[in-house]
TORVEXMAR-959000 format. One record per residue: residue number from 1; chain; y, z, x of N, C-alpha, C, O in turn. Coordinates in nm, 2 decimals, always signed. Example, Ala and Ser with C-alpha at 12.3 -4.5 7.8 and 13.67 -1.06 7.14 Angstrom:
REM TORVEXMAR-959000
<1,"A",<-0.57,+0.78,+1.32>,<-0.45,+0.78,+1.23>,<-0.33,+0.78,+1.32>,<-0.33,+0.85,+1.42>> <2,"A",<-0.22,+0.71,+1.28>,<-0.11,+0.71,+1.37>,<+0.00,+0.79,+1.29>,<+0.11,+0.80,+1.34>> 
REM end
This chain:
REM TORVEXMAR-959000
<1,"A",<+7.64,+9.48,+5.62>,<+7.76,+9.57,+5.64>,<+7.72,+9.71,+5.69>,<+7.79,+9.76,+5.78>> <2,"A",<+7.62,+9.77,+5.63>,<+7.57,+9.90,+5.67>,<+7.52,+9.90,+5.81>,<+7.54,+9.99,+5.89>> <3,"A",<+7.46,+9.79,+5.85>,<+7.40,+9.77,+5.98>,<+7.51,+9.77,+6.09>,<+7.50,+9.83,+6.19>> <4,"A",<+7.62,+9.70,+6.06>,<+7.74,+9.69,+6.15>,<+7.80,+9.83,+6.16>,<+7.84,+9.87,+6.28>> <5,"A",<+7.82,+9.90,+6.05>,<+7.88,+10.03,+6.06>,<+7.79,+10.13,+6.14>,<+7.84,+10.21,+6.22>> <6,"A",<+7.66,+10.12,+6.12>,<+7.57,+10.20,+6.20>,<+7.58,+10.17,+6.35>,<+7.57,+10.26,+6.43>> <7,"A",<+7.58,+10.04,+6.38>,<+7.60,+10.00,+6.53>,<+7.73,+10.06,+6.58>,<+7.73,+10.11,+6.70>> <8,"A",<+7.84,+10.05,+6.51>,<+7.97,+10.10,+6.56>,<+7.96,+10.25,+6.58>,<+8.01,+10.30,+6.68>> <9,"A",<+7.89,+10.32,+6.49>,<+7.88,+10.47,+6.50>,<+7.80,+10.50,+6.62>,<+7.83,+10.59,+6.70>> <10,"A",<+7.69,+10.43,+6.64>,<+7.60,+10.46,+6.76>,<+7.68,+10.43,+6.89>,<+7.67,+10.51,+6.99>> <11,"A",<+7.76,+10.32,+6.89>,<+7.84,+10.29,+7.01>,<+7.94,+10.40,+7.04>,<+7.97,+10.44,+7.15>> <12,"A",<+8.01,+10.45,+6.93>,<+8.11,+10.56,+6.95>,<+8.04,+10.68,+7.01>,<+8.09,+10.75,+7.10>> <13,"A",<+7.92,+10.72,+6.95>,<+7.85,+10.83,+7.00>,<+7.81,+10.82,+7.15>,<+7.83,+10.91,+7.23>> <14,"A",<+7.76,+10.70,+7.18>,<+7.73,+10.67,+7.32>,<+7.85,+10.68,+7.41>,<+7.84,+10.74,+7.52>> <15,"A",<+7.96,+10.63,+7.37>,<+8.08,+10.64,+7.45>,<+8.13,+10.78,+7.47>,<+8.17,+10.82,+7.58>> <16,"A",<+8.12,+10.86,+7.36>,<+8.16,+11.00,+7.37>,<+8.07,+11.08,+7.46>,<+8.11,+11.15,+7.55>> <17,"A",<+7.94,+11.06,+7.45>,<+7.84,+11.12,+7.53>,<+7.85,+11.08,+7.68>,<+7.84,+11.16,+7.77>> <18,"A",<+7.88,+10.95,+7.70>,<+7.90,+10.90,+7.83>,<+8.02,+10.96,+7.90>,<+8.02,+10.99,+8.02>> <19,"A",<+8.13,+10.98,+7.82>,<+8.25,+11.04,+7.87>,<+8.23,+11.18,+7.91>,<+8.28,+11.23,+8.01>> <20,"A",<+8.15,+11.26,+7.83>,<+8.12,+11.40,+7.86>,<+8.04,+11.40,+7.98>,<+8.07,+11.49,+8.07>> <21,"A",<+7.94,+11.32,+7.99>,<+7.85,+11.31,+8.11>,<+7.94,+11.28,+8.24>,<+7.93,+11.35,+8.34>> <22,"A",<+8.02,+11.18,+8.22>,<+8.11,+11.14,+8.34>,<+8.20,+11.26,+8.38>,<+8.21,+11.28,+8.50>> <23,"A",<+8.26,+11.33,+8.28>,<+8.34,+11.44,+8.32>,<+8.27,+11.54,+8.40>,<+8.32,+11.59,+8.50>> <24,"A",<+8.15,+11.58,+8.35>,<+8.08,+11.69,+8.42>,<+8.02,+11.64,+8.55>,<+8.00,+11.72,+8.64>> <25,"A",<+7.99,+11.51,+8.56>,<+7.93,+11.47,+8.69>,<+8.04,+11.44,+8.79>,<+8.01,+11.43,+8.91>> <26,"A",<+8.16,+11.42,+8.75>,<+8.27,+11.39,+8.85>,<+8.33,+11.52,+8.91>,<+8.39,+11.51,+9.02>> <27,"A",<+8.32,+11.63,+8.84>,<+8.38,+11.75,+8.89>,<+8.27,+11.85,+8.95>,<+8.18,+11.89,+8.88>> <28,"A",<+8.29,+11.88,+9.08>,<+8.20,+11.97,+9.14>,<+8.26,+12.11,+9.11>,<+8.36,+12.15,+9.17>> <29,"A",<+8.19,+12.19,+9.02>,<+8.24,+12.32,+8.98>,<+8.18,+12.43,+9.06>,<+8.19,+12.55,+9.03>> <30,"A",<+8.12,+12.40,+9.17>,<+8.06,+12.50,+9.26>,<+8.18,+12.57,+9.33>,<+8.29,+12.52,+9.34>> <31,"A",<+8.15,+12.69,+9.38>,<+8.26,+12.77,+9.45>,<+8.30,+12.69,+9.57>,<+8.22,+12.65,+9.65>> <32,"A",<+8.43,+12.67,+9.59>,<+8.48,+12.60,+9.70>,<+8.46,+12.68,+9.83>,<+8.45,+12.80,+9.83>> <33,"A",<+8.46,+12.60,+9.94>,<+8.46,+12.67,+10.07>,<+8.60,+12.72,+10.10>,<+8.70,+12.65,+10.09>> <34,"A",<+8.61,+12.85,+10.13>,<+8.74,+12.91,+10.17>,<+8.75,+12.91,+10.32>,<+8.66,+12.95,+10.39>> <35,"A",<+8.86,+12.86,+10.38>,<+8.87,+12.85,+10.52>,<+9.01,+12.88,+10.56>,<+9.11,+12.88,+10.48>> <36,"A",<+9.03,+12.92,+10.69>,<+9.16,+12.95,+10.74>,<+9.19,+12.84,+10.85>,<+9.11,+12.82,+10.95>> <37,"A",<+9.29,+12.76,+10.82>,<+9.33,+12.66,+10.92>,<+9.43,+12.73,+11.02>,<+9.54,+12.77,+10.98>> <38,"A",<+9.39,+12.73,+11.14>,<+9.48,+12.79,+11.24>,<+9.55,+12.69,+11.33>,<+9.61,+12.72,+11.43>> <39,"A",<+9.54,+12.56,+11.29>,<+9.61,+12.45,+11.36>,<+9.67,+12.36,+11.25>,<+9.61,+12.35,+11.14>> <40,"A",<+9.77,+12.29,+11.29>,<+9.83,+12.20,+11.19>,<+9.78,+12.06,+11.23>,<+9.76,+12.03,+11.35>> <41,"A",<+9.77,+11.97,+11.13>,<+9.75,+11.83,+11.15>,<+9.89,+11.77,+11.15>,<+9.96,+11.78,+11.06>> <42,"A",<+9.93,+11.71,+11.26>,<+10.05,+11.64,+11.28>,<+10.03,+11.49,+11.24>,<+9.94,+11.43,+11.29>> <43,"A",<+10.11,+11.44,+11.15>,<+10.09,+11.31,+11.09>,<+10.22,+11.23,+11.11>,<+10.33,+11.28,+11.10>> <44,"A",<+10.21,+11.09,+11.12>,<+10.32,+11.00,+11.11>,<+10.29,+10.92,+10.98>,<+10.19,+10.85,+10.97>> <45,"A",<+10.38,+10.92,+10.89>,<+10.35,+10.85,+10.76>,<+10.48,+10.82,+10.69>,<+10.59,+10.81,+10.74>> <46,"A",<+10.46,+10.81,+10.56>,<+10.57,+10.78,+10.46>,<+10.57,+10.88,+10.35>,<+10.46,+10.94,+10.32>> <47,"A",<+10.68,+10.90,+10.28>,<+10.70,+11.00,+10.18>,<+10.76,+10.94,+10.06>,<+10.85,+10.85,+10.07>> <48,"A",<+10.72,+10.99,+9.94>,<+10.79,+10.95,+9.81>,<+10.80,+11.07,+9.73>,<+10.72,+11.16,+9.73>> <49,"A",<+10.91,+11.08,+9.65>,<+10.93,+11.19,+9.55>,<+10.88,+11.12,+9.42>,<+10.93,+11.02,+9.38>> <50,"A",<+10.78,+11.19,+9.36>,<+10.73,+11.13,+9.24>,<+10.70,+11.24,+9.14>,<+10.74,+11.36,+9.16>> <51,"A",<+10.64,+11.21,+9.03>,<+10.60,+11.31,+8.93>,<+10.47,+11.27,+8.86>,<+10.42,+11.16,+8.89>> <52,"A",<+10.41,+11.35,+8.78>,<+10.28,+11.32,+8.72>,<+10.28,+11.19,+8.63>,<+10.18,+11.13,+8.62>> <53,"A",<+10.39,+11.16,+8.58>,<+10.40,+11.04,+8.49>,<+10.41,+10.91,+8.58>,<+10.36,+10.81,+8.54>> <54,"A",<+10.48,+10.92,+8.69>,<+10.50,+10.80,+8.77>,<+10.41,+10.78,+8.89>,<+10.40,+10.67,+8.95>> <55,"A",<+10.33,+10.88,+8.92>,<+10.25,+10.88,+9.04>,<+10.15,+10.76,+9.04>,<+10.11,+10.71,+9.15>> <56,"A",<+10.09,+10.72,+8.93>,<+9.99,+10.62,+8.93>,<+10.05,+10.48,+8.97>,<+9.98,+10.39,+9.01>> <57,"A",<+10.18,+10.47,+8.95>,<+10.25,+10.35,+9.00>,<+10.31,+10.37,+9.14>,<+10.30,+10.28,+9.23>> <58,"A",<+10.36,+10.49,+9.17>,<+10.43,+10.51,+9.29>,<+10.33,+10.52,+9.41>,<+10.36,+10.46,+9.52>> <59,"A",<+10.22,+10.59,+9.40>,<+10.13,+10.61,+9.51>,<+10.07,+10.48,+9.57>,<+10.07,+10.46,+9.69>> <60,"A",<+10.02,+10.39,+9.48>,<+9.97,+10.27,+9.54>,<+10.07,+10.18,+9.61>,<+10.04,+10.12,+9.71>> <61,"A",<+10.20,+10.19,+9.56>,<+10.30,+10.12,+9.63>,<+10.33,+10.18,+9.77>,<+10.35,+10.11,+9.87>> <62,"A",<+10.33,+10.31,+9.77>,<+10.35,+10.38,+9.90>,<+10.24,+10.35,+10.00>,<+10.27,+10.32,+10.12>> <63,"A",<+10.11,+10.36,+9.95>,<+10.00,+10.32,+10.04>,<+10.01,+10.18,+10.09>,<+9.99,+10.15,+10.21>> <64,"A",<+10.05,+10.09,+10.00>,<+10.06,+9.94,+10.04>,<+10.17,+9.93,+10.15>,<+10.15,+9.86,+10.25>> <65,"A",<+10.28,+9.99,+10.13>,<+10.39,+9.98,+10.22>,<+10.35,+10.04,+10.36>,<+10.38,+9.98,+10.46>> <66,"A",<+10.28,+10.16,+10.36>,<+10.24,+10.22,+10.48>,<+10.13,+10.14,+10.55>,<+10.14,+10.12,+10.68>> <67,"A",<+10.04,+10.09,+10.48>,<+9.93,+10.01,+10.54>,<+9.99,+9.87,+10.60>,<+9.94,+9.82,+10.70>> <68,"A",<+10.09,+9.82,+10.53>,<+10.15,+9.70,+10.58>,<+10.22,+9.73,+10.71>,<+10.21,+9.65,+10.81>> <69,"A",<+10.29,+9.84,+10.72>,<+10.35,+9.88,+10.85>,<+10.25,+9.90,+10.95>,<+10.26,+9.85,+11.07>> <70,"A",<+10.14,+9.97,+10.92>,<+10.03,+10.00,+11.02>,<+9.97,+9.87,+11.07>,<+9.95,+9.85,+11.19>> <71,"A",<+9.95,+9.77,+10.98>,<+9.88,+9.65,+11.02>,<+9.98,+9.56,+11.11>,<+9.93,+9.49,+11.19>> <72,"A",<+10.11,+9.57,+11.08>,<+10.20,+9.49,+11.16>,<+10.25,+9.55,+11.29>,<+10.26,+9.48,+11.39>> <73,"A",<+10.27,+9.68,+11.29>,<+10.32,+9.75,+11.41>,<+10.23,+9.85,+11.47>,<+10.25,+9.89,+11.58>> <74,"A",<+10.13,+9.90,+11.39>,<+10.04,+10.00,+11.45>,<+10.10,+10.14,+11.43>,<+10.22,+10.16,+11.41>> <75,"A",<+10.01,+10.24,+11.45>,<+10.06,+10.38,+11.45>,<+10.03,+10.43,+11.59>,<+9.92,+10.46,+11.62>> <76,"A",<+10.14,+10.45,+11.67>,<+10.12,+10.50,+11.81>,<+10.06,+10.64,+11.81>,<+10.09,+10.72,+11.73>> <77,"A",<+9.97,+10.66,+11.90>,<+9.90,+10.79,+11.93>,<+9.82,+10.84,+11.81>,<+9.80,+10.96,+11.80>> <78,"A",<+9.77,+10.74,+11.73>,<+9.68,+10.78,+11.62>,<+9.55,+10.84,+11.68>,<+9.49,+10.77,+11.78>> <79,"A",<+9.50,+10.95,+11.63>,<+9.38,+11.01,+11.69>,<+9.26,+10.92,+11.66>,<+9.26,+10.85,+11.55>> <80,"A",<+9.16,+10.92,+11.75>,<+9.04,+10.84,+11.72>,<+8.92,+10.94,+11.74>,<+8.92,+11.02,+11.83>> <81,"A",<+8.82,+10.94,+11.65>,<+8.82,+10.86,+11.53>,<+8.93,+10.91,+11.44>,<+8.98,+11.02,+11.45>> <82,"A",<+8.97,+10.81,+11.35>,<+9.09,+10.84,+11.28>,<+9.07,+10.95,+11.17>,<+8.96,+10.97,+11.12>> <83,"A",<+9.18,+11.02,+11.14>,<+9.19,+11.12,+11.03>,<+9.31,+11.08,+10.95>,<+9.42,+11.04,+11.00>> <84,"A",<+9.30,+11.10,+10.82>,<+9.41,+11.06,+10.73>,<+9.44,+11.18,+10.63>,<+9.35,+11.24,+10.58>> <85,"A",<+9.57,+11.20,+10.61>,<+9.61,+11.31,+10.53>,<+9.71,+11.26,+10.42>,<+9.80,+11.18,+10.45>> <86,"A",<+9.70,+11.31,+10.30>,<+9.81,+11.30,+10.20>,<+9.84,+11.43,+10.15>,<+9.76,+11.50,+10.09>> <87,"A",<+9.96,+11.48,+10.18>,<+10.01,+11.61,+10.15>,<+10.11,+11.61,+10.03>,<+10.20,+11.53,+10.03>> <88,"A",<+10.08,+11.70,+9.94>,<+10.18,+11.72,+9.83>,<+10.24,+11.86,+9.84>,<+10.17,+11.96,+9.86>> <89,"A",<+10.38,+11.86,+9.82>,<+10.45,+11.99,+9.83>,<+10.58,+11.98,+9.75>,<+10.61,+11.87,+9.69>> <90,"A",<+10.66,+12.08,+9.76>,<+10.79,+12.09,+9.69>,<+10.77,+12.06,+9.54>,<+10.85,+11.98,+9.49>> <91,"A",<+10.68,+12.13,+9.48>,<+10.65,+12.11,+9.34>,<+10.77,+12.17,+9.26>,<+10.82,+12.28,+9.29>> <92,"A",<+10.81,+12.10,+9.15>,<+10.91,+12.15,+9.06>,<+10.86,+12.17,+8.92>,<+10.75,+12.12,+8.89>> <93,"A",<+10.93,+12.25,+8.84>,<+10.89,+12.27,+8.71>,<+10.89,+12.15,+8.62>,<+10.83,+12.14,+8.52>> <94,"A",<+10.96,+12.04,+8.66>,<+10.96,+11.92,+8.59>,<+10.84,+11.83,+8.63>,<+10.84,+11.71,+8.59>> <95,"A",<+10.75,+11.89,+8.70>,<+10.62,+11.82,+8.75>,<+10.65,+11.72,+8.85>,<+10.56,+11.63,+8.88>> <96,"A",<+10.76,+11.72,+8.92>,<+10.79,+11.63,+9.03>,<+10.75,+11.70,+9.16>,<+10.74,+11.82,+9.17>> <97,"A",<+10.72,+11.62,+9.26>,<+10.67,+11.67,+9.39>,<+10.69,+11.57,+9.50>,<+10.71,+11.45,+9.47>> <98,"A",<+10.69,+11.61,+9.63>,<+10.69,+11.52,+9.74>,<+10.55,+11.48,+9.78>,<+10.46,+11.57,+9.78>> <99,"A",<+10.52,+11.36,+9.80>,<+10.39,+11.31,+9.84>,<+10.40,+11.24,+9.98>,<+10.47,+11.13,+9.99>> <100,"A",<+10.34,+11.30,+10.08>,<+10.35,+11.24,+10.22>,<+10.21,+11.18,+10.25>,<+10.11,+11.25,+10.21>> <101,"A",<+10.20,+11.07,+10.31>,<+10.07,+11.01,+10.34>,<+10.08,+10.95,+10.48>,<+10.18,+10.88,+10.51>> <102,"A",<+9.98,+10.97,+10.56>,<+9.98,+10.91,+10.69>,<+9.86,+10.95,+10.78>,<+9.78,+11.04,+10.75>> <103,"A",<+9.85,+10.89,+10.89>,<+9.74,+10.91,+10.99>,<+9.78,+11.03,+11.08>,<+9.90,+11.05,+11.11>> <104,"A",<+9.68,+11.11,+11.12>,<+9.70,+11.22,+11.21>,<+9.72,+11.15,+11.35>,<+9.65,+11.06,+11.39>> <105,"A",<+9.82,+11.21,+11.42>,<+9.85,+11.16,+11.56>,<+9.84,+11.27,+11.66>,<+9.84,+11.39,+11.63>> <106,"A",<+9.82,+11.23,+11.78>,<+9.80,+11.33,+11.89>,<+9.93,+11.37,+11.95>,<+9.94,+11.48,+12.01>> <107,"A",<+10.03,+11.29,+11.94>,<+10.16,+11.32,+12.00>,<+10.27,+11.30,+11.90>,<+10.27,+11.19,+11.83>> <108,"A",<+10.36,+11.40,+11.88>,<+10.47,+11.39,+11.79>,<+10.58,+11.30,+11.85>,<+10.62,+11.32,+11.97>> <109,"A",<+10.62,+11.20,+11.78>,<+10.73,+11.11,+11.84>,<+10.81,+11.06,+11.72>,<+10.77,+11.06,+11.61>> <110,"A",<+10.93,+11.01,+11.75>,<+11.02,+10.96,+11.65>,<+10.99,+10.81,+11.64>,<+11.01,+10.73,+11.73>> <111,"A",<+10.96,+10.77,+11.52>,<+10.94,+10.63,+11.48>,<+11.03,+10.60,+11.36>,<+11.02,+10.67,+11.26>> <112,"A",<+11.13,+10.52,+11.38>,<+11.24,+10.50,+11.28>,<+11.18,+10.48,+11.14>,<+11.23,+10.55,+11.05>> <113,"A",<+11.08,+10.40,+11.12>,<+11.03,+10.37,+10.99>,<+10.94,+10.47,+10.93>,<+10.91,+10.47,+10.81>> <114,"A",<+10.90,+10.56,+11.02>,<+10.80,+10.66,+10.97>,<+10.86,+10.80,+10.98>,<+10.96,+10.83,+11.04>> <115,"A",<+10.79,+10.89,+10.91>,<+10.83,+11.03,+10.90>,<+10.72,+11.12,+10.95>,<+10.60,+11.10,+10.92>> <116,"A",<+10.76,+11.22,+11.02>,<+10.66,+11.32,+11.07>,<+10.64,+11.42,+10.96>,<+10.74,+11.47,+10.89>> <117,"A",<+10.51,+11.46,+10.93>,<+10.49,+11.57,+10.84>,<+10.36,+11.64,+10.90>,<+10.29,+11.59,+10.98>> <118,"A",<+10.34,+11.77,+10.86>,<+10.22,+11.84,+10.91>,<+10.17,+11.93,+10.80>,<+10.24,+11.97,+10.70>> <119,"A",<+10.04,+11.96,+10.81>,<+9.98,+12.05,+10.72>,<+10.00,+12.20,+10.77>,<+9.98,+12.23,+10.88>> <120,"A",<+10.05,+12.28,+10.68>,<+10.08,+12.42,+10.72>,<+9.95,+12.49,+10.75>,<+9.84,+12.47,+10.69>> <121,"A",<+9.96,+12.59,+10.85>,<+9.85,+12.68,+10.88>,<+9.83,+12.77,+10.76>,<+9.92,+12.79,+10.68>> <122,"A",<+9.71,+12.82,+10.74>,<+9.69,+12.92,+10.63>,<+9.55,+12.92,+10.57>,<+9.46,+12.86,+10.63>> <123,"A",<+9.54,+12.98,+10.46>,<+9.41,+12.99,+10.38>,<+9.41,+12.87,+10.29>,<+9.50,+12.84,+10.22>> <124,"A",<+9.29,+12.81,+10.28>,<+9.27,+12.70,+10.19>,<+9.13,+12.71,+10.12>,<+9.04,+12.76,+10.17>> <125,"A",<+9.13,+12.66,+10.00>,<+9.00,+12.63,+9.93>,<+8.98,+12.48,+9.94>,<+9.07,+12.40,+9.92>> <126,"A",<+8.86,+12.44,+9.98>,<+8.83,+12.30,+10.00>,<+8.74,+12.26,+9.88>,<+8.63,+12.31,+9.87>> <127,"A",<+8.79,+12.16,+9.81>,<+8.71,+12.10,+9.70>,<+8.67,+11.96,+9.73>,<+8.76,+11.88,+9.79>> <128,"A",<+8.55,+11.92,+9.71>,<+8.50,+11.79,+9.74>,<+8.53,+11.70,+9.62>,<+8.51,+11.73,+9.50>> <129,"A",<+8.59,+11.58,+9.65>,<+8.61,+11.47,+9.55>,<+8.52,+11.36,+9.60>,<+8.53,+11.31,+9.71>> <130,"A",<+8.43,+11.32,+9.51>,<+8.34,+11.22,+9.54>,<+8.34,+11.11,+9.43>,<+8.27,+11.13,+9.33>> <131,"A",<+8.41,+11.01,+9.45>,<+8.42,+10.90,+9.35>,<+8.32,+10.79,+9.39>,<+8.28,+10.78,+9.50>> <132,"A",<+8.29,+10.71,+9.29>,<+8.20,+10.60,+9.31>,<+8.28,+10.47,+9.34>,<+8.23,+10.38,+9.41>> <133,"A",<+8.40,+10.46,+9.28>,<+8.49,+10.35,+9.29>,<+8.63,+10.40,+9.27>,<+8.65,+10.52,+9.25>> <134,"A",<+8.72,+10.30,+9.26>,<+8.86,+10.34,+9.25>,<+8.89,+10.41,+9.11>,<+8.96,+10.51,+9.11>> <135,"A",<+8.82,+10.37,+9.01>,<+8.84,+10.43,+8.87>,<+8.79,+10.57,+8.87>,<+8.85,+10.66,+8.83>> <136,"A",<+8.66,+10.59,+8.92>,<+8.60,+10.72,+8.91>,<+8.66,+10.81,+9.01>,<+8.67,+10.94,+8.99>> <137,"A",<+8.72,+10.76,+9.12>,<+8.79,+10.85,+9.22>,<+8.91,+10.91,+9.15>,<+8.93,+11.03,+9.16>> <138,"A",<+8.99,+10.83,+9.08>,<+9.11,+10.88,+9.01>,<+9.07,+10.98,+8.90>,<+9.14,+11.08,+8.89>> <139,"A",<+8.97,+10.95,+8.83>,<+8.92,+11.05,+8.73>,<+8.87,+11.17,+8.79>,<+8.90,+11.28,+8.74>> <140,"A",<+8.79,+11.16,+8.90>,<+8.74,+11.28,+8.96>,<+8.86,+11.37,+9.02>,<+8.85,+11.49,+9.01>> <141,"A",<+8.96,+11.30,+9.08>,<+9.07,+11.38,+9.13>,<+9.14,+11.45,+9.01>,<+9.17,+11.57,+9.02>> <142,"A",<+9.17,+11.38,+8.90>,<+9.24,+11.44,+8.79>,<+9.16,+11.56,+8.73>,<+9.21,+11.66,+8.70>> <143,"A",<+9.03,+11.53,+8.71>,<+8.95,+11.64,+8.65>,<+8.93,+11.76,+8.74>,<+8.93,+11.87,+8.69>> <144,"A",<+8.92,+11.73,+8.87>,<+8.90,+11.84,+8.97>,<+9.03,+11.92,+8.97>,<+9.03,+12.05,+8.97>> <145,"A",<+9.15,+11.86,+8.97>,<+9.27,+11.93,+8.98>,<+9.29,+12.02,+8.85>,<+9.34,+12.13,+8.86>> <146,"A",<+9.25,+11.96,+8.74>,<+9.26,+12.04,+8.61>,<+9.17,+12.16,+8.62>,<+9.21,+12.27,+8.58>> <147,"A",<+9.05,+12.14,+8.67>,<+8.96,+12.25,+8.69>,<+9.02,+12.36,+8.79>,<+9.01,+12.48,+8.76>> <148,"A",<+9.07,+12.32,+8.90>,<+9.13,+12.41,+9.00>,<+9.24,+12.49,+8.94>,<+9.24,+12.62,+8.94>> <149,"A",<+9.34,+12.42,+8.88>,<+9.46,+12.49,+8.83>,<+9.45,+12.56,+8.70>,<+9.53,+12.65,+8.66>> <150,"A",<+9.36,+12.51,+8.61>,<+9.35,+12.57,+8.48>,<+9.23,+12.66,+8.46>,<+9.21,+12.73,+8.36>> <151,"A",<+9.14,+12.67,+8.57>,<+9.02,+12.75,+8.56>,<+9.00,+12.83,+8.68>,<+9.00,+12.95,+8.68>> <152,"A",<+8.97,+12.76,+8.79>,<+8.92,+12.83,+8.91>,<+9.03,+12.93,+8.96>,<+9.00,+13.05,+8.99>> <153,"A",<+9.15,+12.89,+8.98>,<+9.26,+12.98,+9.03>,<+9.28,+13.10,+8.94>,<+9.30,+13.21,+8.99>> <154,"A",<+9.27,+13.08,+8.81>,<+9.30,+13.19,+8.72>,<+9.19,+13.30,+8.74>,<+9.22,+13.42,+8.73>> <155,"A",<+9.07,+13.26,+8.76>,<+8.95,+13.35,+8.78>,<+8.94,+13.41,+8.92>,<+8.87,+13.51,+8.94>> <156,"A",<+9.00,+13.34,+9.02>,<+8.98,+13.38,+9.15>,<+9.08,+13.49,+9.19>,<+9.16,+13.53,+9.11>> <157,"A",<+9.06,+13.54,+9.31>,<+9.15,+13.64,+9.37>,<+9.27,+13.58,+9.43>,<+9.35,+13.65,+9.49>> <158,"A",<+9.29,+13.45,+9.42>,<+9.40,+13.38,+9.49>,<+9.49,+13.31,+9.39>,<+9.47,+13.30,+9.27>> <159,"A",<+9.61,+13.28,+9.44>,<+9.70,+13.20,+9.37>,<+9.75,+13.08,+9.46>,<+9.73,+13.09,+9.58>> <160,"A",<+9.80,+12.98,+9.40>,<+9.85,+12.86,+9.47>,<+9.96,+12.90,+9.56>,<+10.06,+12.96,+9.52>> <161,"A",<+9.96,+12.85,+9.69>,<+10.06,+12.88,+9.79>,<+10.16,+12.77,+9.80>,<+10.25,+12.78,+9.89>> <162,"A",<+10.16,+12.67,+9.72>,<+10.27,+12.57,+9.72>,<+10.24,+12.43,+9.78>,<+10.33,+12.35,+9.77>> <163,"A",<+10.12,+12.40,+9.83>,<+10.10,+12.27,+9.88>,<+9.95,+12.25,+9.88>,<+9.86,+12.34,+9.88>> <164,"A",<+9.91,+12.12,+9.88>,<+9.77,+12.08,+9.89>,<+9.77,+11.95,+9.97>,<+9.87,+11.87,+9.97>> <165,"A",<+9.65,+11.92,+10.03>,<+9.64,+11.79,+10.09>,<+9.50,+11.73,+10.08>,<+9.40,+11.81,+10.07>> <166,"A",<+9.50,+11.60,+10.07>,<+9.38,+11.52,+10.07>,<+9.34,+11.49,+10.21>,<+9.43,+11.44,+10.29>> <167,"A",<+9.22,+11.51,+10.25>,<+9.17,+11.48,+10.39>,<+9.06,+11.38,+10.38>,<+8.96,+11.39,+10.31>> <168,"A",<+9.07,+11.28,+10.47>,<+8.96,+11.18,+10.49>,<+8.95,+11.15,+10.63>,<+9.05,+11.16,+10.71>> <169,"A",<+8.84,+11.11,+10.68>,<+8.83,+11.07,+10.82>,<+8.73,+10.95,+10.83>,<+8.67,+10.91,+10.73>> <170,"A",<+8.72,+10.90,+10.95>,<+8.65,+10.77,+10.97>,<+8.50,+10.79,+10.93>,<+8.44,+10.70,+10.87>> <171,"A",<+8.44,+10.90,+10.97>,<+8.29,+10.91,+10.93>,<+8.27,+10.93,+10.78>,<+8.18,+10.87,+10.73>> <172,"A",<+8.36,+11.00,+10.71>,<+8.35,+11.01,+10.57>,<+8.37,+10.88,+10.50>,<+8.30,+10.84,+10.41>> <173,"A",<+8.47,+10.80,+10.55>,<+8.50,+10.67,+10.50>,<+8.39,+10.57,+10.51>,<+8.37,+10.48,+10.43>> <174,"A",<+8.31,+10.58,+10.62>,<+8.20,+10.49,+10.64>,<+8.09,+10.51,+10.53>,<+8.02,+10.42,+10.49>> <175,"A",<+8.07,+10.64,+10.49>,<+7.97,+10.67,+10.39>,<+8.02,+10.62,+10.26>,<+7.95,+10.55,+10.18>> <176,"A",<+8.15,+10.65,+10.22>,<+8.21,+10.61,+10.10>,<+8.36,+10.63,+10.11>,<+8.40,+10.74,+10.13>> <177,"A",<+8.43,+10.52,+10.09>,<+8.58,+10.53,+10.10>,<+8.64,+10.62,+9.99>,<+8.76,+10.65,+10.00>> <178,"A",<+8.57,+10.65,+9.89>,<+8.62,+10.73,+9.78>,<+8.58,+10.88,+9.80>,<+8.59,+10.95,+9.70>> <179,"A",<+8.53,+10.92,+9.91>,<+8.50,+11.06,+9.94>,<+8.62,+11.12,+10.02>,<+8.66,+11.07,+10.12>> <180,"A",<+8.67,+11.23,+9.96>,<+8.77,+11.31,+10.03>,<+8.75,+11.45,+10.01>,<+8.67,+11.49,+9.92>> <181,"A",<+8.82,+11.54,+10.09>,<+8.82,+11.68,+10.07>,<+8.96,+11.71,+10.03>,<+9.06,+11.67,+10.09>> <182,"A",<+8.98,+11.79,+9.92>,<+9.11,+11.84,+9.87>,<+9.12,+11.98,+9.92>,<+9.05,+12.07,+9.88>> <183,"A",<+9.22,+12.01,+10.00>,<+9.26,+12.14,+10.05>,<+9.37,+12.19,+9.97>,<+9.48,+12.14,+9.96>> <184,"A",<+9.35,+12.31,+9.90>,<+9.45,+12.37,+9.82>,<+9.49,+12.50,+9.89>,<+9.41,+12.59,+9.92>> <185,"A",<+9.62,+12.51,+9.92>,<+9.67,+12.63,+9.99>,<+9.66,+12.75,+9.90>,<+9.69,+12.75,+9.78>> <186,"A",<+9.63,+12.87,+9.96>,<+9.61,+12.99,+9.88>,<+9.68,+13.11,+9.94>,<+9.71,+13.11,+10.06>> <187,"A",<+9.71,+13.20,+9.86>,<+9.75,+13.33,+9.90>,<+9.69,+13.43,+9.80>,<+9.66,+13.40,+9.69>> <188,"A",<+9.66,+13.55,+9.85>,<+9.60,+13.65,+9.76>,<+9.70,+13.69,+9.65>,<+9.82,+13.71,+9.68>> <189,"A",<+9.64,+13.71,+9.53>,<+9.72,+13.75,+9.42>,<+9.78,+13.89,+9.45>,<+9.71,+13.98,+9.51>> <190,"A",<+9.90,+13.91,+9.42>,<+9.96,+14.04,+9.44>,<+9.91,+14.14,+9.33>,<+9.89,+14.10,+9.22>> <191,"A",<+9.89,+14.26,+9.37>,<+9.85,+14.37,+9.28>,<+9.97,+14.42,+9.21>,<+10.06,+14.47,+9.27>> <192,"A",<+9.96,+14.42,+9.07>,<+10.08,+14.46,+8.99>,<+10.04,+14.60,+8.93>,<+10.13,+14.65,+8.85>> 
REM end
């Protein structure tokens, strides 16, 4: 009986230490690259209004619907090598937001089933998200966003300007499909 209890305690300690290690290894807490985007990425994609509670169900459905459309009808004027953007904006105090996802295109055109969206020009902090698989990608994204909004922005000279986007491209995807760059829009904090 004591042996079983000891084994259970050791397993719990290992799980806790593993979780702590995973948290710190998934979040890159180095200073992000600050950049100014002077061009917009124009995208053809799909949009959903979601919130933090529903997004784990909503986003995979949106991706599946969009990829089904792409596979059946194609995305006209998609840039090559491809670039992919998922933009979040219109954040509300109830934690809801618009999530747009789609490929970057070279020519803006009206496609009935798709919606045009673009990344605004401006100042961005670029955070690297590097997952090993689907599970660690989701954890890395969540932990990184928590770090950005609860730590980094508070200490920085910037504040959130209202939108963020995930960026992936063909060369990044070949190395690891769970590698993306998260661009967080910034504006300088006002002096009070």
